[in-house]
N, C-alpha and C positions, 0 to 999 in steps of 0.2 A: 602395723600396730601403732596407735597414737601414743605420743609421749605423755606420761602422767606428770602433771605439774603440782607443786605443793606451794601453798601460801599459808599465811598465819591462820591456823585453825581449820583449814580445809584442803582437800585434794581434789583436783579436777582435770578434765580434758574435755574441751568443747570445740566441736567442729561443725560448721554449717556448709551444706552443699547448695549453692545458689545457681540458678540457670536463668540467663537473660536471653531474650529473643530480640532480634532486630525488628523494628516496626515493619509490618507487612511481610516479614521474613525475606526481605531483600538480601541478596548474597553480596554483602559489602565488606565482610571481615576477611580480606585477602591481602597478601603482600605487606606493604608498609603500613596500611591501616591496622592490621592485626598486631603487628609488632609495636606500634606506637600506643595502641589501646592497652596492651599488656604492661608496657612501661608505666603508663599513667595509673593504672589500677594498683600496681605494686607501690608506687609513690604515695597514693592516697591511703593505702592500707598502713604503710609505715608511719605516715603523719598522724593517723588516728589510733594507733596502738594495737592493731591486729595484724595478722600475717596471712598471706595467701600461700597455702601449701602447694596447691596445684591449680593450674589454669590451662584449660584446653578450649579450642574454638573450632567450630565448623564455619562455613561461610555465612550462616544466618543465625547462629546462636553461640553462647559462651557458657562454659561451666567453670565455676569457681569453688574451690575447697578452702574455706576460711577458718583459721584457728584463732580463738580469742579467749579472753578472760571472762569470768562470771559477770563482770560489770558491763559487758557488751551483750546486746541481744540483736536479733535480726533487723528490726526497724532502724535503729541508729546506724548499723553497718550499711544497709542499702541506702539510707539517706546520705551518708557520707560519700558513697560512690556517685549517686545521682546529683547531689549538690555541686559537685566538681564539673559536671558536664552540662549544667543548665546556664 
């Protein structure tokens, strides 16, 4: 069950499930690449004020469960992740 958070005048719990696929579904998310990617994603999330609750990967795709405030929406979250890798 998600934690219900309170702020001035409202109560919320917002979680997004994001799925990213590797281009052409190449199986590159293995060993040290997977570990480093997860480290970078956690750092990006912390820098931008949201939290990754869960992160799982297969060799060709990645699942993220992101917890955020009402001020965040999906486009800025995805943009924050993508901007760091371009």
